[in-house]
mmJSON file of the N, C-alpha and C atoms, coordinates in Angstrom:
{"data_MODEL":{"atom_site":{
"group_PDB":["ATOM","ATOM","ATOM","ATOM","ATOM","ATOM","ATOM","ATOM","ATOM","ATOM","ATOM","ATOM","ATOM","ATOM","ATOM","ATOM","ATOM","ATOM","ATOM","ATOM","ATOM","ATOM","ATOM","ATOM","ATOM","ATOM","ATOM","ATOM","ATOM","ATOM","ATOM","ATOM","ATOM","ATOM","ATOM","ATOM","ATOM","ATOM","ATOM","ATOM","ATOM","ATOM","ATOM","ATOM","ATOM","ATOM","ATOM","ATOM","ATOM","ATOM","ATOM","ATOM","ATOM","ATOM","ATOM","ATOM","ATOM","ATOM","ATOM","ATOM","ATOM","ATOM","ATOM","ATOM","ATOM","ATOM","ATOM","ATOM","ATOM","ATOM","ATOM","ATOM","ATOM","ATOM","ATOM","ATOM","ATOM","ATOM","ATOM","ATOM","ATOM","ATOM","ATOM","ATOM","ATOM","ATOM","ATOM","ATOM","ATOM","ATOM","ATOM","ATOM","ATOM","ATOM","ATOM","ATOM","ATOM","ATOM","ATOM","ATOM","ATOM","ATOM","ATOM","ATOM","ATOM","ATOM","ATOM","ATOM","ATOM","ATOM","ATOM","ATOM","ATOM","ATOM","ATOM","ATOM","ATOM","ATOM","ATOM","ATOM","ATOM","ATOM","ATOM","ATOM","ATOM","ATOM","ATOM","ATOM","ATOM","ATOM","ATOM","ATOM","ATOM","ATOM","ATOM","ATOM","ATOM","ATOM","ATOM","ATOM","ATOM","ATOM","ATOM","ATOM","ATOM","ATOM","ATOM","ATOM","ATOM","ATOM","ATOM","ATOM","ATOM","ATOM","ATOM","ATOM","ATOM","ATOM","ATOM","ATOM","ATOM","ATOM","ATOM","ATOM","ATOM","ATOM","ATOM","ATOM","ATOM","ATOM","ATOM"],
"id":[1,2,3,4,5,6,7,8,9,10,11,12,13,14,15,16,17,18,19,20,21,22,23,24,25,26,27,28,29,30,31,32,33,34,35,36,37,38,39,40,41,42,43,44,45,46,47,48,49,50,51,52,53,54,55,56,57,58,59,60,61,62,63,64,65,66,67,68,69,70,71,72,73,74,75,76,77,78,79,80,81,82,83,84,85,86,87,88,89,90,91,92,93,94,95,96,97,98,99,100,101,102,103,104,105,106,107,108,109,110,111,112,113,114,115,116,117,118,119,120,121,122,123,124,125,126,127,128,129,130,131,132,133,134,135,136,137,138,139,140,141,142,143,144,145,146,147,148,149,150,151,152,153,154,155,156,157,158,159,160,161,162,163,164,165,166,167,168,169,170,171],
"type_symbol":["N","C","C","N","C","C","N","C","C","N","C","C","N","C","C","N","C","C","N","C","C","N","C","C","N","C","C","N","C","C","N","C","C","N","C","C","N","C","C","N","C","C","N","C","C","N","C","C","N","C","C","N","C","C","N","C","C","N","C","C","N","C","C","N","C","C","N","C","C","N","C","C","N","C","C","N","C","C","N","C","C","N","C","C","N","C","C","N","C","C","N","C","C","N","C","C","N","C","C","N","C","C","N","C","C","N","C","C","N","C","C","N","C","C","N","C","C","N","C","C","N","C","C","N","C","C","N","C","C","N","C","C","N","C","C","N","C","C","N","C","C","N","C","C","N","C","C","N","C","C","N","C","C","N","C","C","N","C","C","N","C","C","N","C","C","N","C","C","N","C","C"],
"label_atom_id":["N","CA","C","N","CA","C","N","CA","C","N","CA","C","N","CA","C","N","CA","C","N","CA","C","N","CA","C","N","CA","C","N","CA","C","N","CA","C","N","CA","C","N","CA","C","N","CA","C","N","CA","C","N","CA","C","N","CA","C","N","CA","C","N","CA","C","N","CA","C","N","CA","C","N","CA","C","N","CA","C","N","CA","C","N","CA","C","N","CA","C","N","CA","C","N","CA","C","N","CA","C","N","CA","C","N","CA","C","N","CA","C","N","CA","C","N","CA","C","N","CA","C","N","CA","C","N","CA","C","N","CA","C","N","CA","C","N","CA","C","N","CA","C","N","CA","C","N","CA","C","N","CA","C","N","CA","C","N","CA","C","N","CA","C","N","CA","C","N","CA","C","N","CA","C","N","CA","C","N","CA","C","N","CA","C","N","CA","C","N","CA","C","N","CA","C","N","CA","C"],
"label_alt_id":[null,null,null,null,null,null,null,null,null,null,null,null,null,null,null,null,null,null,null,null,null,null,null,null,null,null,null,null,null,null,null,null,null,null,null,null,null,null,null,null,null,null,null,null,null,null,null,null,null,null,null,null,null,null,null,null,null,null,null,null,null,null,null,null,null,null,null,null,null,null,null,null,null,null,null,null,null,null,null,null,null,null,null,null,null,null,null,null,null,null,null,null,null,null,null,null,null,null,null,null,null,null,null,null,null,null,null,null,null,null,null,null,null,null,null,null,null,null,null,null,null,null,null,null,null,null,null,null,null,null,null,null,null,null,null,null,null,null,null,null,null,null,null,null,null,null,null,null,null,null,null,null,null,null,null,null,null,null,null,null,null,null,null,null,null,null,null,null,null,null,null],
"label_comp_id":["MET","MET","MET","ARG","ARG","ARG","LYS","LYS","LYS","ALA","ALA","ALA","CYS","CYS","CYS","HIS","HIS","HIS","ASN","ASN","ASN","ILE","ILE","ILE","LEU","LEU","LEU","TYR","TYR","TYR","THR","THR","THR","VAL","VAL","VAL","ALA","ALA","ALA","ASN","ASN","ASN","ALA","ALA","ALA","SER","SER","SER","ILE","ILE","ILE","VAL","VAL","VAL","SER","SER","SER","ASN","ASN","ASN","GLU","GLU","GLU","VAL","VAL","VAL","SER","SER","SER","ALA","ALA","ALA","THR","THR","THR","TRP","TRP","TRP","VAL","VAL","VAL","VAL","VAL","VAL","TRP","TRP","TRP","VAL","VAL","VAL","VAL","VAL","VAL","VAL","VAL","VAL","CYS","CYS","CYS","ASP","ASP","ASP","CYS","CYS","CYS","VAL","VAL","VAL","ILE","ILE","ILE","ALA","ALA","ALA","ALA","ALA","ALA","LEU","LEU","LEU","LEU","LEU","LEU","VAL","VAL","VAL","LEU","LEU","LEU","TRP","TRP","TRP","ILE","ILE","ILE","ILE","ILE","ILE","LEU","LEU","LEU","THR","THR","THR","VAL","VAL","VAL","ARG","ARG","ARG","LYS","LYS","LYS","TYR","TYR","TYR","ARG","ARG","ARG","ARG","ARG","ARG","LYS","LYS","LYS","ASP","ASP","ASP","LYS","LYS","LYS"],
"label_asym_id":["A","A","A","A","A","A","A","A","A","A","A","A","A","A","A","A","A","A","A","A","A","A","A","A","A","A","A","A","A","A","A","A","A","A","A","A","A","A","A","A","A","A","A","A","A","A","A","A","A","A","A","A","A","A","A","A","A","A","A","A","A","A","A","A","A","A","A","A","A","A","A","A","A","A","A","A","A","A","A","A","A","A","A","A","A","A","A","A","A","A","A","A","A","A","A","A","A","A","A","A","A","A","A","A","A","A","A","A","A","A","A","A","A","A","A","A","A","A","A","A","A","A","A","A","A","A","A","A","A","A","A","A","A","A","A","A","A","A","A","A","A","A","A","A","A","A","A","A","A","A","A","A","A","A","A","A","A","A","A","A","A","A","A","A","A","A","A","A","A","A","A"],
"label_entity_id":["1","1","1","1","1","1","1","1","1","1","1","1","1","1","1","1","1","1","1","1","1","1","1","1","1","1","1","1","1","1","1","1","1","1","1","1","1","1","1","1","1","1","1","1","1","1","1","1","1","1","1","1","1","1","1","1","1","1","1","1","1","1","1","1","1","1","1","1","1","1","1","1","1","1","1","1","1","1","1","1","1","1","1","1","1","1","1","1","1","1","1","1","1","1","1","1","1","1","1","1","1","1","1","1","1","1","1","1","1","1","1","1","1","1","1","1","1","1","1","1","1","1","1","1","1","1","1","1","1","1","1","1","1","1","1","1","1","1","1","1","1","1","1","1","1","1","1","1","1","1","1","1","1","1","1","1","1","1","1","1","1","1","1","1","1","1","1","1","1","1","1"],
"label_seq_id":[1,1,1,2,2,2,3,3,3,4,4,4,5,5,5,6,6,6,7,7,7,8,8,8,9,9,9,10,10,10,11,11,11,12,12,12,13,13,13,14,14,14,15,15,15,16,16,16,17,17,17,18,18,18,19,19,19,20,20,20,21,21,21,22,22,22,23,23,23,24,24,24,25,25,25,26,26,26,27,27,27,28,28,28,29,29,29,30,30,30,31,31,31,32,32,32,33,33,33,34,34,34,35,35,35,36,36,36,37,37,37,38,38,38,39,39,39,40,40,40,41,41,41,42,42,42,43,43,43,44,44,44,45,45,45,46,46,46,47,47,47,48,48,48,49,49,49,50,50,50,51,51,51,52,52,52,53,53,53,54,54,54,55,55,55,56,56,56,57,57,57],
"pdbx_PDB_ins_code":[null,null,null,null,null,null,null,null,null,null,null,null,null,null,null,null,null,null,null,null,null,null,null,null,null,null,null,null,null,null,null,null,null,null,null,null,null,null,null,null,null,null,null,null,null,null,null,null,null,null,null,null,null,null,null,null,null,null,null,null,null,null,null,null,null,null,null,null,null,null,null,null,null,null,null,null,null,null,null,null,null,null,null,null,null,null,null,null,null,null,null,null,null,null,null,null,null,null,null,null,null,null,null,null,null,null,null,null,null,null,null,null,null,null,null,null,null,null,null,null,null,null,null,null,null,null,null,null,null,null,null,null,null,null,null,null,null,null,null,null,null,null,null,null,null,null,null,null,null,null,null,null,null,null,null,null,null,null,null,null,null,null,null,null,null,null,null,null,null,null,null],
"Cartn_x":[117.915,117.098,117.942,119.159,120.035,120.344,120.611,120.926,119.701,118.515,117.293,117.051,117.23,117.076,118.101,119.336,120.376,119.987,119.493,119.118,117.968,116.993,115.854,116.301,117.074,117.537,118.467,119.303,120.194,119.388,118.342,117.499,116.781,116.241,115.523,116.479,117.646,118.602,119.135,119.244,119.796,118.741,117.496,116.43,116.545,116.064,116.196,115.385,114.287,113.465,114.181,115.045,115.776,116.983,117.659,118.893,118.666,117.551,117.255,116.602,117.022,116.365,115.068,113.999,112.686,112.239,111.709,111.213,110.023,110.098,109.054,108.189,107.867,107.024,105.618,105.168,103.829,103.742,104.845,104.845,104.626,105.273,105.11,103.658,103.064,101.665,100.716,100.982,100.133,100.231,101.417,101.597,100.913,101.053,100.404,98.888,98.353,96.897,96.423,97.18,96.815,96.793,97.776,97.817,96.654,96.308,95.174,93.877,93.699,92.485,92.413,93.53,93.546,93.214,93.752,93.454,91.979,91.412,89.988,89.115,89.502,88.738,88.795,89.959,90.094,89.25,89.289,88.475,86.99,86.563,85.163,84.736,85.596,85.276,85.174,86.097,86.068,84.791,84.422,83.207,81.955,81.944,80.789,80.649,81.756,81.711,81.256,81.759,81.327,79.835,79.32,77.908,77.036,77.424,76.642,76.796,77.937,78.097,77.222,77.091,76.236,74.76,74.358,72.979,72.662,73.636,73.436,73.29,73.866,73.794,72.519],
"Cartn_y":[68.581,69.724,70.732,70.938,71.892,71.425,70.138,69.573,69.651,69.409,69.487,70.912,71.888,73.3,73.679,73.198,73.489,72.939,71.72,71.098,71.849,72.265,72.99,74.342,75.074,76.388,76.284,75.268,75.053,74.769,73.957,73.628,74.863,75.673,76.882,77.885,78.056,79.039,78.65,77.378,76.918,76.453,76.729,76.352,77.177,76.636,77.324,78.612,78.675,79.882,81.044,80.743,81.79,82.226,81.281,81.604,82.245,81.97,82.574,83.932,84.879,86.182,86.095,86.411,86.354,87.779,88.0,89.324,89.65,90.756,91.117,92.252,92.194,93.247,93.207,92.038,91.958,92.754,92.852,93.637,95.109,95.579,96.971,97.222,96.301,96.482,96.475,95.658,95.634,96.953,97.487,98.77,99.887,99.886,100.907,100.808,99.604,99.43,99.872,99.563,100.0,101.52,102.167,103.634,104.243,103.677,104.187,104.005,102.861,102.611,103.555,103.773,104.694,106.114,106.546,107.888,108.018,106.993,107.037,107.068,106.336,106.368,107.738,108.352,109.695,110.685,110.6,111.484,111.277,110.043,109.733,110.301,110.19,110.73,112.248,112.893,114.358,114.813,114.16,114.55,114.293,113.223,112.925,113.96,114.336,115.339,116.675,117.058,118.32,118.314,117.185,117.086,117.274,116.653,116.78,118.157,118.803,120.167,121.15,120.942,121.822,121.659,120.44,120.221,120.916,120.975,121.588,123.104,123.731,125.187,125.573],
"Cartn_z":[123.237,122.897,122.115,122.567,121.885,120.467,120.316,118.994,118.078,118.611,117.818,117.338,118.229,117.837,116.783,116.958,115.974,114.605,114.575,113.297,112.622,113.399,112.836,112.297,113.092,112.642,111.446,111.409,110.273,109.007,109.14,107.994,107.475,108.384,107.975,107.335,107.909,107.396,106.028,105.759,104.493,103.499,103.781,102.862,101.587,100.498,99.211,99.168,99.903,99.866,100.558,101.521,102.212,101.394,100.791,100.097,98.728,98.082,96.78,96.977,96.166,96.209,95.419,96.07,95.441,95.182,94.014,93.68,94.572,95.262,96.223,95.685,94.408,93.844,94.417,94.858,95.432,96.726,97.45,98.688,98.36,97.299,96.88,96.49,95.756,95.343,96.536,97.515,98.717,99.461,99.589,100.269,99.494,98.176,97.354,97.487,97.423,97.569,98.947,99.981,101.329,101.432,100.822,100.86,100.099,98.962,98.178,98.956,99.551,100.336,101.532,102.199,103.343,102.902,101.76,101.255,100.896,100.288,99.949,101.202,102.227,103.473,104.131,104.137,104.708,103.921,102.605,101.767,102.03,102.161,102.432,103.788,104.79,106.118,106.067,105.369,105.254,104.565,103.481,102.758,103.584,104.341,105.192,106.302,106.916,107.985,107.426,106.263,105.653,105.35,104.872,104.555,105.798,106.907,108.127,108.772,108.59,109.105,108.332,107.038,106.239,106.619,106.984,107.411,108.717,109.615,110.922,110.83,109.833,109.712,109.127],
"occupancy":[1.0,1.0,1.0,1.0,1.0,1.0,1.0,1.0,1.0,1.0,1.0,1.0,1.0,1.0,1.0,1.0,1.0,1.0,1.0,1.0,1.0,1.0,1.0,1.0,1.0,1.0,1.0,1.0,1.0,1.0,1.0,1.0,1.0,1.0,1.0,1.0,1.0,1.0,1.0,1.0,1.0,1.0,1.0,1.0,1.0,1.0,1.0,1.0,1.0,1.0,1.0,1.0,1.0,1.0,1.0,1.0,1.0,1.0,1.0,1.0,1.0,1.0,1.0,1.0,1.0,1.0,1.0,1.0,1.0,1.0,1.0,1.0,1.0,1.0,1.0,1.0,1.0,1.0,1.0,1.0,1.0,1.0,1.0,1.0,1.0,1.0,1.0,1.0,1.0,1.0,1.0,1.0,1.0,1.0,1.0,1.0,1.0,1.0,1.0,1.0,1.0,1.0,1.0,1.0,1.0,1.0,1.0,1.0,1.0,1.0,1.0,1.0,1.0,1.0,1.0,1.0,1.0,1.0,1.0,1.0,1.0,1.0,1.0,1.0,1.0,1.0,1.0,1.0,1.0,1.0,1.0,1.0,1.0,1.0,1.0,1.0,1.0,1.0,1.0,1.0,1.0,1.0,1.0,1.0,1.0,1.0,1.0,1.0,1.0,1.0,1.0,1.0,1.0,1.0,1.0,1.0,1.0,1.0,1.0,1.0,1.0,1.0,1.0,1.0,1.0,1.0,1.0,1.0,1.0,1.0,1.0],
"B_iso_or_equiv":[0.0,0.0,0.0,0.0,0.0,0.0,0.0,0.0,0.0,0.0,0.0,0.0,0.0,0.0,0.0,0.0,0.0,0.0,0.0,0.0,0.0,0.0,0.0,0.0,0.0,0.0,0.0,0.0,0.0,0.0,0.0,0.0,0.0,0.0,0.0,0.0,0.0,0.0,0.0,0.0,0.0,0.0,0.0,0.0,0.0,0.0,0.0,0.0,0.0,0.0,0.0,0.0,0.0,0.0,0.0,0.0,0.0,0.0,0.0,0.0,0.0,0.0,0.0,0.0,0.0,0.0,0.0,0.0,0.0,0.0,0.0,0.0,0.0,0.0,0.0,0.0,0.0,0.0,0.0,0.0,0.0,0.0,0.0,0.0,0.0,0.0,0.0,0.0,0.0,0.0,0.0,0.0,0.0,0.0,0.0,0.0,0.0,0.0,0.0,0.0,0.0,0.0,0.0,0.0,0.0,0.0,0.0,0.0,0.0,0.0,0.0,0.0,0.0,0.0,0.0,0.0,0.0,0.0,0.0,0.0,0.0,0.0,0.0,0.0,0.0,0.0,0.0,0.0,0.0,0.0,0.0,0.0,0.0,0.0,0.0,0.0,0.0,0.0,0.0,0.0,0.0,0.0,0.0,0.0,0.0,0.0,0.0,0.0,0.0,0.0,0.0,0.0,0.0,0.0,0.0,0.0,0.0,0.0,0.0,0.0,0.0,0.0,0.0,0.0,0.0,0.0,0.0,0.0,0.0,0.0,0.0],
"pdbx_formal_charge":[null,null,null,null,null,null,null,null,null,null,null,null,null,null,null,null,null,null,null,null,null,null,null,null,null,null,null,null,null,null,null,null,null,null,null,null,null,null,null,null,null,null,null,null,null,null,null,null,null,null,null,null,null,null,null,null,null,null,null,null,null,null,null,null,null,null,null,null,null,null,null,null,null,null,null,null,null,null,null,null,null,null,null,null,null,null,null,null,null,null,null,null,null,null,null,null,null,null,null,null,null,null,null,null,null,null,null,null,null,null,null,null,null,null,null,null,null,null,null,null,null,null,null,null,null,null,null,null,null,null,null,null,null,null,null,null,null,null,null,null,null,null,null,null,null,null,null,null,null,null,null,null,null,null,null,null,null,null,null,null,null,null,null,null,null,null,null,null,null,null,null],
"auth_seq_id":[1,1,1,2,2,2,3,3,3,4,4,4,5,5,5,6,6,6,7,7,7,8,8,8,9,9,9,10,10,10,11,11,11,12,12,12,13,13,13,14,14,14,15,15,15,16,16,16,17,17,17,18,18,18,19,19,19,20,20,20,21,21,21,22,22,22,23,23,23,24,24,24,25,25,25,26,26,26,27,27,27,28,28,28,29,29,29,30,30,30,31,31,31,32,32,32,33,33,33,34,34,34,35,35,35,36,36,36,37,37,37,38,38,38,39,39,39,40,40,40,41,41,41,42,42,42,43,43,43,44,44,44,45,45,45,46,46,46,47,47,47,48,48,48,49,49,49,50,50,50,51,51,51,52,52,52,53,53,53,54,54,54,55,55,55,56,56,56,57,57,57],
"auth_comp_id":["MET","MET","MET","ARG","ARG","ARG","LYS","LYS","LYS","ALA","ALA","ALA","CYS","CYS","CYS","HIS","HIS","HIS","ASN","ASN","ASN","ILE","ILE","ILE","LEU","LEU","LEU","TYR","TYR","TYR","THR","THR","THR","VAL","VAL","VAL","ALA","ALA","ALA","ASN","ASN","ASN","ALA","ALA","ALA","SER","SER","SER","ILE","ILE","ILE","VAL","VAL","VAL","SER","SER","SER","ASN","ASN","ASN","GLU","GLU","GLU","VAL","VAL","VAL","SER","SER","SER","ALA","ALA","ALA","THR","THR","THR","TRP","TRP","TRP","VAL","VAL","VAL","VAL","VAL","VAL","TRP","TRP","TRP","VAL","VAL","VAL","VAL","VAL","VAL","VAL","VAL","VAL","CYS","CYS","CYS","ASP","ASP","ASP","CYS","CYS","CYS","VAL","VAL","VAL","ILE","ILE","ILE","ALA","ALA","ALA","ALA","ALA","ALA","LEU","LEU","LEU","LEU","LEU","LEU","VAL","VAL","VAL","LEU","LEU","LEU","TRP","TRP","TRP","ILE","ILE","ILE","ILE","ILE","ILE","LEU","LEU","LEU","THR","THR","THR","VAL","VAL","VAL","ARG","ARG","ARG","LYS","LYS","LYS","TYR","TYR","TYR","ARG","ARG","ARG","ARG","ARG","ARG","LYS","LYS","LYS","ASP","ASP","ASP","LYS","LYS","LYS"],
"auth_asym_id":["A","A","A","A","A","A","A","A","A","A","A","A","A","A","A","A","A","A","A","A","A","A","A","A","A","A","A","A","A","A","A","A","A","A","A","A","A","A","A","A","A","A","A","A","A","A","A","A","A","A","A","A","A","A","A","A","A","A","A","A","A","A","A","A","A","A","A","A","A","A","A","A","A","A","A","A","A","A","A","A","A","A","A","A","A","A","A","A","A","A","A","A","A","A","A","A","A","A","A","A","A","A","A","A","A","A","A","A","A","A","A","A","A","A","A","A","A","A","A","A","A","A","A","A","A","A","A","A","A","A","A","A","A","A","A","A","A","A","A","A","A","A","A","A","A","A","A","A","A","A","A","A","A","A","A","A","A","A","A","A","A","A","A","A","A","A","A","A","A","A","A"],
"auth_atom_id":["N","CA","C","N","CA","C","N","CA","C","N","CA","C","N","CA","C","N","CA","C","N","CA","C","N","CA","C","N","CA","C","N","CA","C","N","CA","C","N","CA","C","N","CA","C","N","CA","C","N","CA","C","N","CA","C","N","CA","C","N","CA","C","N","CA","C","N","CA","C","N","CA","C","N","CA","C","N","CA","C","N","CA","C","N","CA","C","N","CA","C","N","CA","C","N","CA","C","N","CA","C","N","CA","C","N","CA","C","N","CA","C","N","CA","C","N","CA","C","N","CA","C","N","CA","C","N","CA","C","N","CA","C","N","CA","C","N","CA","C","N","CA","C","N","CA","C","N","CA","C","N","CA","C","N","CA","C","N","CA","C","N","CA","C","N","CA","C","N","CA","C","N","CA","C","N","CA","C","N","CA","C","N","CA","C","N","CA","C","N","CA","C","N","CA","C","N","CA","C"],
"pdbx_PDB_model_num":[1,1,1,1,1,1,1,1,1,1,1,1,1,1,1,1,1,1,1,1,1,1,1,1,1,1,1,1,1,1,1,1,1,1,1,1,1,1,1,1,1,1,1,1,1,1,1,1,1,1,1,1,1,1,1,1,1,1,1,1,1,1,1,1,1,1,1,1,1,1,1,1,1,1,1,1,1,1,1,1,1,1,1,1,1,1,1,1,1,1,1,1,1,1,1,1,1,1,1,1,1,1,1,1,1,1,1,1,1,1,1,1,1,1,1,1,1,1,1,1,1,1,1,1,1,1,1,1,1,1,1,1,1,1,1,1,1,1,1,1,1,1,1,1,1,1,1,1,1,1,1,1,1,1,1,1,1,1,1,1,1,1,1,1,1,1,1,1,1,1,1]
}}}
């Protein structure tokens, strides 16, 4: 079991996808899109609450 785990971990650690630096620009774009969507949702909630408060008055 120990030898099998060693072989698997050695293979994963020395795989080409791990050793090569991959440009992670897609991660930046995902974070930016998430932030934009979150900001739009907050804005939508604020505008909706204001609209219903004006109706109550």
